[in-house]
C-alpha positions in Angstrom: 87.6 147.2 24.7 88.9 146.3 21.3 91.4 143.5 20.5 94.6 145.2 19.2 96.5 143.7 16.2 99.6 141.8 17.2 101.8 143.7 14.5 104.2 146.4 15.8 103.8 149.7 14.0 106.8 151.2 12.0 106.4 154.7 13.7 104.8 155.8 17.0 104.0 159.4 16.9 103.1 161.0 20.2 100.7 163.8 19.7 99.1 166.8 21.5 96.2 168.3 19.2 97.0 172.0 20.1 100.7 171.8 19.3 101.2 173.5 15.7 104.6 171.8 15.3 103.0 168.4 16.2 100.2 169.2 13.5 102.8 170.2 10.8 105.1 167.3 11.6 102.2 164.9 11.4 101.5 165.9 7.8 105.1 165.3 7.0 105.1 161.9 8.6 101.9 161.0 6.7 103.6 161.9 3.4 106.6 159.7 4.4 104.3 156.9 5.5 102.5 157.0 2.3 105.4 156.7 0.1 107.4 154.1 2.4 104.3 152.1 3.3 104.8 152.8 7.0 102.4 151.9 9.6 101.8 155.0 11.9 100.4 154.7 15.5 99.3 157.9 16.9 99.8 157.8 20.8 99.2 160.6 23.4 101.4 163.2 25.0 99.6 165.9 27.0 101.5 169.4 27.3 99.0 170.1 30.2 100.0 167.0 32.1 103.8 167.2 31.4 103.7 170.7 32.8 101.3 169.9 35.6 103.8 171.0 38.3 104.4 174.4 36.5 102.7 177.7 37.5 101.1 178.8 34.3 100.4 182.4 35.6 104.4 183.2 35.7 106.1 180.3 33.6 104.0 180.6 30.4 102.5 183.3 28.2 99.0 184.3 28.6 96.6 181.7 27.1 98.8 178.7 27.2 96.9 177.1 30.1 93.6 177.3 28.1 95.3 175.8 25.0 97.0 173.1 26.9 93.8 172.2 28.8 91.9 172.1 25.5 94.4 169.6 24.2 94.0 167.4 27.3 90.3 167.4 27.0 90.4 166.3 23.3 93.0 163.4 24.3 90.5 162.2 26.7 88.2 161.8 23.9 90.8 160.2 21.7 91.6 157.8 24.6 88.0 156.8 24.7 87.7 156.2 21.0 90.8 154.1 21.0 89.7 152.0 23.7 86.4 151.2 22.2 87.1 151.3 18.4 90.9 150.6 18.3 93.9 152.5 17.0 92.9 152.5 13.6 90.7 155.5 14.2 93.5 157.7 15.6 94.9 159.0 12.2 91.4 160.2 11.3 91.0 162.1 14.6 94.4 163.6 14.1 93.4 164.8 10.8 90.0 166.1 11.7 91.1 168.1 14.7 94.1 169.7 12.8 91.9 170.5 9.9 89.1 171.9 12.1 91.6 174.4 13.8 95.0 174.9 12.0 93.2 175.1 8.5 90.9 177.9 9.6 91.5 181.5 8.5 93.2 183.9 10.9 90.6 185.9 12.8 88.0 183.1 12.7 87.7 182.8 16.4 88.4 179.1 16.3 90.7 179.1 19.2 87.8 180.0 21.6 85.8 176.9 20.5 88.7 174.5 20.9 87.6 171.2 22.5 84.2 172.6 23.5 81.5 170.0 23.0 80.3 171.6 19.8 83.7 171.5 18.3 84.5 168.1 19.5 81.2 166.7 17.8 82.2 168.5 14.6 85.6 166.7 14.7 84.2 163.2 15.6 81.6 163.7 12.8 84.4 164.6 10.3 86.4 161.6 11.3 83.4 159.3 11.1 83.4 158.4 14.7 80.2 158.3 16.8 79.7 161.7 18.4 78.8 160.3 21.7 82.5 160.0 22.4 82.3 163.7 23.4 81.1 162.6 26.7 84.6 162.0 27.6 85.9 165.5 27.4 85.5 166.1 31.1 86.3 162.5 32.1 89.3 162.8 34.2 89.5 158.9 34.6 91.5 158.9 31.3 94.1 161.3 32.6 96.3 158.4 34.1 96.6 156.7 30.8 97.5 159.9 29.1 100.0 160.7 31.6 101.5 157.2 31.5 101.8 157.6 27.8 103.5 161.1 28.0 105.9 159.6 30.4 106.7 156.8 28.2 107.4 159.2 25.4 109.8 161.2 27.7 111.4 158.1 28.9 112.7 157.5 25.4 114.0 161.1 24.9 114.5 162.7 28.2 112.3 165.4 29.7 113.6 168.7 28.3 111.7 168.3 25.2 108.3 169.3 23.7 105.8 167.8 21.2 105.8 165.8 19.1 108.0 162.8 19.9 108.5 160.1 17.3 109.7 156.5 17.7 110.9 154.6 14.7 110.7 150.9 15.0 109.3 151.0 18.6 109.7 150.3 21.3 113.6 150.0 21.1 114.2 152.0 17.9 115.5 155.6 17.7 113.3 158.3 19.3 113.4 161.8 19.0 111.6 165.2 19.7 110.4 166.8 16.4 111.7 167.8 14.0 110.3 171.0 14.5 109.5 172.4 11.1 107.5 175.5 10.1 105.8 174.0 7.0 104.9 170.7 5.3 107.5 169.7 2.6 106.5 168.4 -0.7 106.6 164.7 -1.4 110.3 164.6 -2.6 111.6 166.7 0.3 109.5 164.9 2.9 111.6 161.8 2.2 114.8 163.7 1.9 114.1 165.1 5.3 112.9 161.7 6.8 116.2 160.1 5.7 118.3 162.9 7.2 116.5 163.0 10.5 116.7 159.2 10.8 120.5 159.1 9.9 121.3 161.9 12.4 119.2 160.7 15.3 120.4 157.2 14.9 124.0 158.1 14.8 125.9 156.7 18.0 126.4 159.3 20.7 124.3 161.9 18.8 122.2 164.0 21.4 121.2 167.3 20.0 121.3 169.9 17.3 119.3 172.9 17.9 118.5 176.6 17.3 116.0 178.7 19.1 115.0 181.2 16.2 112.0 179.5 14.4 109.9 180.5 11.5 106.3 181.3 12.4 104.2 178.1 11.6 103.0 178.4 8.1 99.5 177.7 9.0 96.1 179.4 7.9 95.0 180.0 11.5 98.3 182.2 11.9 97.9 184.1 8.7 98.9 181.4 6.0 102.0 181.0 4.0 104.4 183.5 2.9 107.7 183.6 0.9 109.3 185.5 3.9 108.1 184.1 7.1 108.7 186.0 10.3 111.2 184.4 12.6 110.9 184.3 16.6 113.2 183.2 19.2 111.9 180.4 21.4 112.9 179.4 24.9 111.4 176.6 27.2 108.6 175.9 24.8 107.4 179.5 24.2 108.3 182.6 22.5 111.0 184.6 24.2 109.9 187.8 25.8 106.2 186.7 26.1 106.0 185.8 29.8 103.8 188.0 32.1 107.1 188.7 34.0 108.7 190.0 30.7 105.7 191.8 29.5 104.7 193.6 32.7 101.2 191.9 32.7 101.9 189.8 35.8 99.3 190.3 38.5 
């Protein structure tokens, strides 16, 4: 196990690799960190584990269990890497996984490869991490640590949220879910958005400002960017109208 630095990061970013909003938000945070010279510590939150008591067959659209499980499998790998090589490798893993999936063209078939051993080896190689860490994909001994970090994130925001969760000046600074954004802002707007979010989230007594209508994430794997993105209504962490009970596909 590596010895961790004694300094506290400016930002803790709780990340699940299969969440498109976590990926877009991470790219925004990286832009902010580069301009403000913030130190970002990527930590773990697993959609699969925080939903472990739910029935995927009835409470999520088709395919969510596969995606959430793929995220957990890679988080095991990331936990093993962090344990052996330290937190300094996490940003490279976040970037490499995201680029290997979200930056692929629509119709590439990438989703079916998510967190397979072949895909994981490619990600580790791109992040310049030894590929033997792919052995942790099915190592459930890491699940308790990942579950504990997920609970830590939710203890700061409450449980009725999704991913990502950000803490600014941890452990006692302001924490919030999101922001959920559909595209990565440019450098100037990245700072404007950051300052607005921190100001709002830190306002005494502020709890929530939300709308369920969201633009489709502007990602290559979902069709790329457009000047007129489609909007969708979301509820309980998924698109409204896509549950098996709503589509008539429940077995």
